[in-house]
ZAKE-943323 format. One line per 10 residues: their letters; for each residue x, y, z of N, C-alpha, C. Coordinates in pm, 1 decimal. Atoms other than C-alpha are relative to their C-alpha. Layout:
BEGIN
A> X/Y/Z/X/Y/Z/X/Y/Z ~ ... .
# end
This chain:
BEGIN
MSRTDGAAEG> 85.5/-119.1/0.0/0.0/0.0/0.0/88.9/123.7/0.0 ~ -83.7/-118.7/9.2/144.4/333.3/-98.5/-33.1/97.8/110.4 ~ 18.1/-106.5/-98.2/195.7/612.9/152.5/41.0/130.8/-66.0 ~ -39.4/-129.4/51.5/220.3/980.5/84.3/33.9/89.1/115.9 ~ -33.2/-96.0/-104.6/331.9/1286.9/269.3/-122.3/40.7/79.8 ~ 120.4/-34.9/-73.4/-31.1/1329.4/375.5/-28.7/-93.4/114.9 ~ 25.7/94.4/-108.0/-13.3/1031.2/610.4/52.1/56.7/129.3 ~ -37.2/-72.6/-121.0/-14.9/1199.7/948.6/36.9/-93.3/112.9 ~ -42.2/63.7/-123.5/167.6/1079.0/1257.4/-12.2/-151.5/-3.9 ~ 1.1/144.5/9.0/233.2/721.5/1155.0/-101.4/-46.2/-102.5 .
STLLGCYAPL> 85.5/55.6/103.1/21.1/490.3/944.0/-120.1/-70.4/60.4 ~ 116.7/59.4/-63.5/-269.3/411.0/1177.2/-114.6/99.8/2.9 ~ 118.0/-85.4/-8.9/-621.1/541.3/1203.7/7.5/89.4/123.4 ~ -16.1/-80.5/-121.6/-557.7/654.6/1561.3/103.3/109.5/-21.0 ~ -103.6/-99.8/24.0/-242.1/830.8/1447.1/-50.5/117.1/-81.5 ~ 51.9/-106.9/85.4/-425.4/1025.7/1178.1/-90.7/95.8/77.0 ~ 93.5/-83.6/-75.7/-684.7/1152.4/1426.7/55.5/44.2/134.8 ~ -59.1/-34.6/-129.1/-443.5/1199.3/1718.1/-10.7/148.8/34.3 ~ 9.6/-142.1/-37.5/-434.8/1584.0/1697.3/-138.0/39.3/51.7 ~ 135.4/-33.9/-43.6/-813.7/1604.3/1731.1/-34.7/-68.0/131.6 .
IYLALAIGDG> 22.8/67.9/-127.7/-821.6/1346.9/2010.0/74.4/72.5/111.3 ~ -75.4/-78.4/-98.1/-547.8/1541.5/2190.8/-78.2/124.7/39.8 ~ 75.7/-122.0/-27.4/-759.7/1854.9/2158.4/-118.3/-29.5/92.4 ~ 113.4/37.1/-84.8/-1064.3/1680.9/2307.0/45.2/-32.4/141.6 ~ -52.2/34.8/-131.6/-856.2/1541.1/2592.6/41.5/124.4/77.4 ~ -44.9/-122.0/-66.5/-705.0/1881.0/2667.8/-118.5/81.9/49.6 ~ 119.7/-72.8/-41.4/-1047.4/2045.5/2676.6/-63.5/-68.0/120.4 ~ 55.7/73.2/-112.2/-1174.4/1772.0/2904.7/80.7/15.5/126.6 ~ -87.0/-16.8/-116.0/-876.3/1832.6/3132.5/1.3/143.8/50.8 ~ 10.3/-136.5/-49.9/-964.9/2200.6/3170.5/71.6/104.6/-82.0 .
QRPSLDPETL> -62.7/-98.6/87.6/-756.5/2364.7/2895.6/-108.6/73.3/-77.9 ~ 98.0/-79.3/72.1/-941.2/2645.6/2721.6/62.3/57.2/-126.5 ~ -52.6/-56.6/124.1/-882.4/2727.7/2352.8/-1.4/151.5/4.9 ~ -10.2/-145.7/-1.0/-771.9/3085.5/2299.7/-79.8/64.0/-112.6 ~ 73.8/-53.2/113.3/-981.6/3122.3/1983.2/-148.2/15.1/32.4 ~ 144.7/-13.8/-14.9/-1338.4/3246.0/1961.5/-68.0/-121.5/-63.4 ~ 66.1/122.1/46.9/-1599.5/2976.8/1884.3/-0.2/-17.5/-151.3 ~ 5.4/11.2/145.6/-1630.3/3055.6/1513.2/135.7/-37.7/-58.1 ~ -134.0/30.8/49.2/-1254.7/3051.6/1456.6/41.8/-140.1/40.9 ~ -30.0/135.5/-44.9/-1217.6/2736.2/1663.7/-67.0/-102.2/-91.4 .
AFEIVRMLDD> 71.2/92.0/89.0/-1482.0/2565.9/1450.3/68.2/-8.2/-135.7 ~ -68.2/-3.0/129.5/-1302.8/2676.8/1132.6/128.8/-81.0/5.1 ~ -125.9/72.0/-11.9/-970.3/2540.5/1256.0/-22.8/-150.4/14.5 ~ 28.5/142.5/-16.7/-1123.5/2209.3/1362.5/-41.1/-61.9/-133.3 ~ 38.5/50.6/131.8/-1280.0/2169.4/1017.7/123.8/-21.0/-86.1 ~ -124.5/16.6/75.9/-937.5/2222.7/862.1/76.7/-122.1/48.1 ~ -68.3/116.9/-54.2/-788.9/1961.7/1093.9/-70.4/-128.9/-40.9 ~ 74.9/116.3/47.5/-1066.7/1719.5/1000.7/31.5/-28.8/-146.3 ~ -37.0/18.2/140.3/-985.1/1777.9/634.7/137.6/-65.0/-11.9 ~ -134.3/58.4/1.4/-618.5/1701.0/701.9/-4.5/-147.4/38.9 .
ARQAVSHLGL> 8.9/138.4/-46.5/-708.8/1385.0/891.3/-62.8/-89.1/-106.5 ~ 65.3/80.6/104.1/-942.1/1263.8/617.8/95.4/-24.9/-116.1 ~ -97.6/17.9/107.0/-670.8/1320.4/358.1/101.4/-106.6/37.9 ~ -96.4/99.7/-46.0/-427.3/1116.7/566.9/-61.7/-139.4/2.4 ~ 67.5/129.9/-10.1/-679.5/837.9/628.9/-24.5/-59.9/-138.1 ~ 27.8/50.2/135.0/-747.5/812.4/255.3/112.4/-86.0/-54.2 ~ -114.4/79.6/45.5/-402.5/653.2/217.7/16.8/-129.4/79.6 ~ -12.5/119.4/-84.0/-468.8/372.5/466.6/-67.2/-122.8/-59.8 ~ 61.8/115.0/64.5/-660.7/150.3/226.2/-136.6/-36.6/53.1 ~ 133.9/26.6/-52.5/-997.3/178.5/401.3/-106.0/27.1/-106.1 .
RRTEIEDAEY> 112.3/-28.8/88.2/-1330.9/170.5/223.0/-56.9/137.8/32.2 ~ 54.6/-134.8/-17.9/-1515.1/499.5/176.2/-89.7/7.1/123.2 ~ 89.8/-1.6/-115.5/-1779.4/408.1/433.6/78.0/-7.3/131.1 ~ -82.1/9.1/-120.7/-1508.1/320.2/686.2/67.4/133.0/29.9 ~ -59.7/-132.6/-17.7/-1337.0/654.7/628.9/-103.0/96.0/58.9 ~ 106.1/-87.3/-50.7/-1667.4/833.2/685.6/-36.5/-34.7/144.1 ~ 34.8/41.2/-136.3/-1744.4/628.9/996.8/108.0/40.5/99.9 ~ -109.3/-42.0/-88.1/-1401.1/705.6/1141.9/-13.8/147.9/33.8 ~ 16.3/-143.3/-25.0/-1452.1/1079.9/1099.0/-124.3/26.9/83.7 ~ 124.7/-21.3/-74.3/-1806.1/1053.1/1232.3/22.0/-18.3/149.6 .
GVVALLDDII> -26.2/23.2/-141.5/-1681.0/910.5/1560.9/71.7/116.4/65.3 ~ -76.1/-112.1/-55.0/-1432.0/1194.0/1612.6/-85.9/126.1/3.4 ~ 91.7/-114.2/3.6/-1688.5/1455.9/1509.2/-99.4/-7.8/115.7 ~ 93.9/17.0/-111.5/-1934.3/1311.4/1761.8/66.2/35.3/132.4 ~ -74.9/-33.1/-121.9/-1668.6/1338.4/2033.6/12.2/150.3/17.2 ~ -21.2/-144.4/-9.8/-1591.4/1703.0/1957.7/-131.5/73.9/22.9 ~ 130.6/-63.5/-19.8/-1959.4/1798.7/1930.7/-51.7/-20.9/141.9 ~ 45.9/29.9/-135.4/-2018.4/1638.3/2269.9/74.7/82.1/104.5 ~ -86.4/-63.7/-99.5/-1732.5/1819.5/2444.2/4.0/152.0/-11.9 ~ -26.4/-142.7/18.9/-1693.5/2165.0/2292.4/-109.2/90.7/57.3 .
PDLGPEHARV> 100.7/-88.1/-61.1/-2032.6/2310.5/2404.0/21.6/23.5/148.8 ~ -26.7/-17.9/-143.2/-1913.6/2261.5/2761.7/101.4/110.3/27.8 ~ -96.3/-108.1/-19.0/-1654.4/2535.3/2702.8/-67.1/128.1/48.5 ~ 69.2/-120.1/-46.5/-1919.0/2798.3/2773.5/-118.5/34.9/-87.4 ~ 122.4/-36.2/72.4/-2237.2/2971.1/2653.8/22.4/34.7/-146.4 ~ -23.7/-38.7/138.8/-2082.0/3117.1/2338.7/28.7/-121.3/-87.3 ~ -28.6/121.5/76.4/-1942.7/2783.3/2225.8/-126.8/-83.3/-16.5 ~ 124.7/75.8/7.5/-2274.0/2616.0/2307.8/-93.8/60.5/-103.9 ~ 87.5/-67.3/96.7/-2459.1/2877.7/2101.7/42.9/-30.3/-142.4 ~ -50.6/25.0/135.0/-2235.4/2836.3/1796.6/-22.8/-145.2/-39.9 .
WSGQSLEARR> 12.4/142.7/33.4/-2242.0/2457.5/1815.6/-145.9/-42.7/-13.5 ~ 141.6/35.3/13.9/-2619.5/2441.9/1864.7/-54.1/48.3/-133.5 ~ 42.6/-52.2/128.6/-2659.2/2652.0/1551.3/49.4/-83.3/-115.9 ~ -54.7/85.0/106.5/-2432.3/2434.0/1338.8/111.9/-85.6/57.4 ~ -99.0/92.7/-53.9/-2255.5/2137.3/1489.3/91.6/-50.0/-110.8 ~ -88.8/61.4/98.5/-1964.5/1964.4/1320.5/-72.7/-110.4/-75.9 ~ 76.3/106.2/65.8/-2198.2/1674.6/1249.0/-89.5/57.6/-109.1 ~ 85.3/-63.4/100.0/-2436.0/1909.6/1068.5/82.4/48.5/-118.5 ~ -86.1/-50.9/107.0/-2149.8/2064.3/870.4/51.9/-112.5/-88.3 ~ -69.4/106.1/73.2/-1986.9/1736.1/772.1/-93.4/-108.6/-52.8 .
FRSGLAGDRF> 85.3/113.0/36.9/-2275.1/1489.4/755.6/-147.4/36.6/-17.5 ~ 137.7/-47.3/15.1/-2593.7/1700.0/744.3/-96.6/-84.3/82.5 ~ 85.9/75.9/-90.9/-2737.2/1513.2/1039.9/22.7/48.8/142.2 ~ -13.8/-40.1/-139.7/-2781.6/1554.3/1413.5/-38.5/-112.3/93.9 ~ 42.6/118.6/-73.9/-2818.8/1203.7/1547.6/115.4/-72.6/67.0 ~ -120.2/67.2/-49.2/-2473.0/1133.6/1688.2/-20.5/-68.3/134.3 ~ 22.4/59.7/-130.6/-2605.8/1060.6/2036.2/-39.3/-146.0/-8.3 ~ 39.2/139.0/22.8/-2754.9/739.5/1897.0/86.6/-67.5/-106.6 ~ -66.7/62.4/114.8/-2574.6/681.9/1567.0/141.8/-44.9/34.0 ~ -134.3/41.6/-40.8/-2228.9/667.5/1728.3/-2.5/-144.8/48.0 .
FELLERHRRS> 6.3/134.6/-57.4/-2334.7/355.6/1917.6/-46.2/-103.1/-102.7 ~ 40.7/90.6/107.0/-2505.0/204.8/1613.1/120.1/-37.8/-86.4 ~ -119.7/27.6/79.3/-2182.9/238.8/1412.5/99.1/-84.7/78.9 ~ -89.6/78.0/-85.0/-1981.3/105.8/1704.3/-39.2/-147.7/-1.9 ~ 44.9/139.4/-1.7/-2193.0/-209.5/1721.7/16.0/-65.3/-136.8 ~ -18.4/55.1/134.4/-2180.1/-253.0/1344.4/144.0/-44.6/-20.9 ~ -140.8/35.3/19.9/-1801.6/-247.9/1341.3/46.4/-103.5/102.1 ~ -29.7/105.4/-97.5/-1792.6/-462.1/1651.7/-36.2/-136.8/-58.2 ~ 42.7/126.2/61.5/-1985.5/-731.3/1465.6/90.7/-39.4/-115.4 ~ -85.2/30.2/115.5/-1762.0/-701.9/1159.2/146.0/-17.8/38.6 .
GRQELLQLYL> -136.6/20.4/-46.9/-1445.0/-705.8/1370.0/101.3/98.5/-54.6 ~ -91.9/-101.0/53.1/-1294.9/-383.4/1232.3/79.5/60.9/115.3 ~ -78.1/-34.4/-117.8/-1018.7/-344.5/1489.9/38.4/147.3/5.8 ~ -45.4/-139.7/-3.0/-883.9/-2.4/1388.1/-115.7/95.4/29.6 ~ 115.6/-85.4/-26.5/-1230.3/152.0/1385.9/-45.9/-14.4/144.2 ~ 38.3/20.4/-139.4/-1312.0/-4.6/1721.6/97.2/69.5/94.5 ~ -99.1/-69.4/-82.5/-986.2/131.1/1865.8/-28.2/149.5/2.3 ~ 29.1/-143.4/7.4/-1075.5/479.8/1745.2/-126.2/33.8/79.2 ~ 125.0/-26.2/-72.6/-1430.0/459.7/1882.3/19.0/-16.8/150.3 ~ -30.4/14.9/-142.4/-1300.9/331.1/2215.4/72.6/123.5/51.8 .
MCLQAGFAGR> -72.1/-119.4/-41.7/-1060.1/625.5/2232.2/-94.6/118.8/12.6 ~ 97.9/-109.2/-8.0/-1348.9/863.7/2160.7/-83.9/-10.8/126.8 ~ 75.9/19.6/-123.7/-1547.5/711.9/2447.6/83.3/37.4/121.2 ~ -86.4/-28.3/-114.5/-1253.4/735.1/2684.5/39.9/147.1/5.3 ~ -33.4/-142.3/3.1/-1184.0/1091.9/2572.0/-117.8/88.4/38.4 ~ 109.9/-80.9/-50.7/-1531.0/1201.4/2678.6/-133.8/-12.9/-68.4 ~ 130.3/10.6/65.0/-1804.0/1105.4/2432.4/-93.1/-85.9/84.5 ~ 99.4/75.2/-76.3/-2120.4/991.6/2608.4/-130.0/-18.6/-77.0 ~ 121.3/12.6/79.6/-2412.5/1062.1/2374.2/-120.8/-37.2/83.1 ~ 123.6/39.2/-67.4/-2731.9/887.0/2477.8/24.6/-64.3/136.4 .
LNQRRPQLEA> -32.4/60.7/-129.0/-2548.5/727.6/2771.5/47.9/103.1/101.7 ~ -48.7/-105.4/-88.3/-2472.0/1063.7/2931.8/-57.2/-11.1/140.7 ~ 63.8/14.9/-130.9/-2717.2/995.4/3214.7/1.5/-145.0/47.9 ~ -9.0/141.7/-37.0/-2634.2/624.4/3228.5/147.1/-40.4/8.7 ~ -143.9/19.6/-10.3/-2272.4/628.0/3339.2/41.5/-144.9/25.9 ~ -40.6/140.1/-19.6/-2260.7/269.3/3471.3/-3.2/-80.1/-130.0 ~ 9.3/69.7/128.0/-2373.9/146.0/3129.4/113.0/42.5/-92.5 ~ -110.5/-50.1/81.3/-2117.2/368.2/2957.3/132.2/-61.5/44.4 ~ -124.2/56.7/-51.9/-1837.2/247.3/3182.5/9.5/-149.4/-29.6 ~ 0.0/142.7/32.2/-1941.0/-113.9/3124.4/34.3/-22.2/-147.0 .
LIASLRSELY> -30.9/9.7/142.3/-1926.8/-59.3/2748.3/148.2/22.3/-24.5 ~ -142.6/-28.9/14.9/-1579.7/94.2/2772.7/83.5/-117.9/47.7 ~ -75.0/113.6/-54.5/-1455.9/-191.3/2990.0/-9.1/-120.6/-92.1 ~ 19.2/112.8/90.4/-1601.6/-447.2/2751.3/83.6/15.4/-126.4 ~ -79.5/-25.4/120.2/-1437.9/-285.9/2447.9/149.0/-13.2/28.1 ~ -141.7/9.0/-36.5/-1104.9/-254.4/2625.4/43.2/-145.6/10.7 ~ -32.2/141.5/-16.6/-1110.8/-621.7/2717.6/0.8/-72.1/-134.1 ~ 12.0/62.6/131.4/-1218.2/-722.9/2368.4/119.9/32.0/-88.4 ~ -107.4/-44.1/88.5/-944.3/-523.3/2198.3/138.9/-28.3/54.9 ~ -134.3/2.5/-57.1/-653.8/-538.9/2441.5/20.6/-103.0/110.6 .
GDERPPMPWS> -14.7/92.1/-111.3/-724.4/-799.2/2709.1/45.3/74.3/124.3 ~ -52.5/-64.5/-120.8/-521.3/-709.1/3016.5/106.9/103.7/-31.7 ~ -104.3/-94.9/37.8/-278.1/-492.5/2818.9/-57.0/140.8/-5.2 ~ 41.1/-139.8/15.3/-286.9/-113.7/2815.6/-15.3/29.5/-149.0 ~ 13.1/-36.4/140.9/-417.5/30.0/2487.8/112.8/92.6/-41.9 ~ -106.2/-88.3/47.0/-157.4/204.3/2272.0/-46.9/144.1/-5.8 ~ 33.0/-140.4/17.9/-145.8/582.0/2273.0/1.3/31.4/-148.9 ~ 2.3/-33.0/142.3/-217.8/751.1/1937.9/137.7/28.1/-58.2 ~ -133.6/-28.9/53.0/150.1/846.7/1911.0/93.2/-121.1/11.9 ~ -83.9/115.5/-30.7/271.6/489.1/1975.1/89.4/-42.2/-115.6 .
DHPPARGAAA> -90.1/31.0/110.3/428.3/469.3/1628.6/133.1/71.4/14.9 ~ -121.5/-77.9/-18.6/693.2/712.5/1756.9/66.6/-38.0/131.7 ~ -64.0/44.4/-125.0/929.4/546.7/2012.3/41.8/112.4/93.5 ~ -38.7/-105.7/-95.2/1072.2/875.8/2153.7/-119.6/58.2/73.8 ~ 119.2/-54.9/-64.3/724.9/1014.7/2219.4/-61.8/-101.7/94.0 ~ 55.0/103.9/-85.9/611.4/681.9/2358.9/78.6/-7.6/129.7 ~ -82.5/4.9/-119.9/905.4/681.6/2599.9/-27.1/116.8/92.0 ~ 29.1/-117.9/-81.3/832.0/1034.2/2716.3/-134.5/-14.6/69.1 ~ 131.6/20.4/-60.2/467.7/946.9/2772.3/7.2/-100.4/113.3 ~ -14.8/99.9/-105.8/570.6/641.7/2971.9/63.0/61.8/123.7 .
GLAAQRVPSP> -62.4/-67.2/-113.1/791.4/863.2/3187.9/-99.1/83.6/77.3 ~ 103.8/-78.1/-66.4/500.1/1092.5/3260.1/-97.0/-91.5/73.1 ~ 95.7/92.3/-61.0/274.3/796.2/3332.2/53.5/-56.7/130.0 ~ -59.1/58.5/-120.0/517.7/663.9/3590.9/-18.8/89.6/121.6 ~ 18.7/-93.2/-110.2/452.2/975.3/3799.4/-143.9/1.6/49.9 ~ 141.3/0.2/-36.7/79.1/896.9/3823.0/-39.7/-134.8/56.6 ~ 50.3/125.7/-55.3/-123.4/632.8/4001.2/-44.2/-88.6/-115.1 ~ 38.6/87.8/110.6/-154.2/332.9/3764.2/-149.5/-29.7/2.5 ~ 140.7/35.0/14.6/-507.0/276.0/3635.7/-28.3/-12.2/-148.3 ~ 32.9/10.2/142.4/-681.6/193.7/3307.0/-12.0/134.8/-67.6 .
WTPLLVAAVA> 16.5/-133.4/58.7/-734.3/569.5/3259.8/131.1/75.2/-10.0 ~ -125.6/-73.7/-6.7/-370.3/664.6/3315.4/48.4/50.0/-135.5 ~ -49.3/-51.3/128.1/-268.7/682.3/2945.3/-79.7/118.3/-50.2 ~ 82.6/-109.7/48.1/-562.0/911.5/2868.9/20.8/125.8/81.8 ~ -23.9/-115.8/-84.9/-503.9/1137.7/3168.0/135.7/61.4/-30.4 ~ -132.7/-49.8/36.1/-136.9/1164.4/3076.1/-7.9/80.5/-128.2 ~ 13.2/-72.3/126.1/-231.7/1266.6/2723.6/-67.2/134.1/21.0 ~ 71.6/-124.7/-23.8/-472.0/1529.8/2854.9/89.7/104.0/64.4 ~ -87.5/-93.3/-70.1/-214.6/1685.9/3089.0/116.2/42.0/-87.9 ~ -123.7/-24.8/74.5/75.9/1658.2/2847.0/-23.0/49.1/-141.0 .
VVFIFVLFDT> 27.3/-26.4/139.9/-100.4/1757.9/2525.8/83.9/112.8/-58.5 ~ -73.8/-113.0/56.1/61.2/2097.6/2479.2/149.0/-29.6/-2.6 ~ -141.6/33.0/-3.0/404.0/1974.6/2587.1/36.7/-97.8/-110.7 ~ -28.2/96.5/105.9/380.7/1686.1/2340.7/20.6/72.0/-132.2 ~ -10.6/-68.3/127.9/324.2/1922.3/2050.4/117.9/96.3/-4.4 ~ -112.1/-93.2/-1.9/589.3/2171.3/2161.0/132.7/-74.3/-2.8 ~ -127.7/67.7/-15.4/863.7/1927.7/2259.9/27.9/-101.2/-109.7 ~ -20.0/105.7/97.5/807.2/1665.3/1993.4/-45.6/40.8/-139.4 ~ 41.3/-49.5/131.0/727.9/1884.0/1694.7/79.2/-66.4/-111.4 ~ -82.9/60.5/103.9/1017.3/1724.2/1507.5/-45.4/-140.0/-36.2 .
LFVEAQAAKA> 48.5/134.2/30.7/838.9/1389.0/1524.0/-102.5/1.2/-112.5 ~ 102.5/-6.0/102.7/571.4/1510.2/1285.9/66.7/27.4/-134.9 ~ -81.1/-17.1/119.6/775.6/1451.8/974.7/-84.7/21.6/-124.1 ~ 85.5/-20.6/115.3/479.4/1451.7/739.4/-58.5/140.6/4.2 ~ 44.1/-139.3/7.3/354.3/1789.6/619.1/-132.3/22.8/71.0 ~ 130.3/-21.7/-60.7/-5.2/1746.3/731.9/8.0/-5.7/151.4 ~ -12.5/10.9/-145.0/95.5/1638.5/1080.8/65.5/123.8/58.5 ~ -65.0/-121.7/-47.9/323.5/1939.5/1115.9/-100.8/114.2/7.7 ~ 102.9/-103.8/-1.6/34.5/2166.8/1024.4/-94.1/-18.8/118.6 ~ 90.7/27.7/-111.4/-188.3/1996.6/1278.9/62.9/37.9/132.6 .
AQRIEALLPT> -68.7/-34.1/-124.3/72.6/2039.0/1551.1/0.1/150.7/22.4 ~ -1.0/-145.6/-11.7/99.8/2411.4/1478.4/-138.1/52.3/37.8 ~ 135.1/-45.5/-31.5/-276.8/2447.6/1494.1/-35.9/-27.7/144.7 ~ 27.3/30.4/-140.3/-296.2/2274.2/1830.4/66.7/103.2/89.2 ~ -69.7/-100.2/-80.0/-34.5/2514.6/1967.9/-74.5/133.0/-3.6 ~ 74.7/-125.4/10.7/-246.5/2804.0/1841.0/-131.5/-7.2/77.0 ~ 129.6/14.5/-64.7/-565.2/2664.1/1991.0/9.6/-1.1/151.6 ~ -11.1/16.8/-144.1/-434.8/2593.8/2340.0/110.2/88.5/56.6 ~ -104.6/-80.4/-63.2/-243.1/2825.2/2574.3/112.4/-88.5/49.8 ~ -114.5/75.6/-49.2/106.2/2713.2/2668.6/1.6/4.0/151.8 .
PTP> 2.8/0.9/-146.8/104.7/2598.9/3034.2/129.7/49.5/59.4 ~ -119.5/-44.9/-71.1/346.3/2749.0/3283.0/68.2/-119.3/64.9 ~ -69.5/115.2/-59.1/614.4/2495.3/3385.0/-11.5/0.9/151.8 .
# end
């Protein structure tokens, strides 16, 4: 399978969507984008375009490419309105799902797609959907947390057994080592890799910018730095 310079951050589906997952994790961890809601939406759409271009080189079917983006879009639509009234207003007027898919059913459809790919055994798509759940997507299960947590646990066991799931940057050994070093400073738990990513998101993009050797990934890294304030050491 041929690769091009558009293949972002490794050659995996998780790698292609890592910048957007990092953004969701950072927001969930309390980071606040410095851009106004309209500009933030514009930048996220550009990042989605970059990710879709990268994913197009992975050999997936068109429907699988669309389903992958749908999962990430559902995650962002679920999280960004929590940034405040202005973000909620902009997103209620035109969500990413409405812009990209002309629909507004992600609260249910996310889980329908998840079960479809679960039955077909599409591992990469299931890994991406699991990451979206762990990064904060709840949808129709927002008021049914025990059911949501049971689903996450079931998917984790199905995909990884007792092993920790790989981080989206796991194709890059230096970044993986740095993440492991950060993880060692935290209490071990199934959520540790995700919490580490949320806390370290800005540092990852600043310190490991040279790891994004592909052009699209470099652009995504620069956009993340623009979206999130640099934390004080």
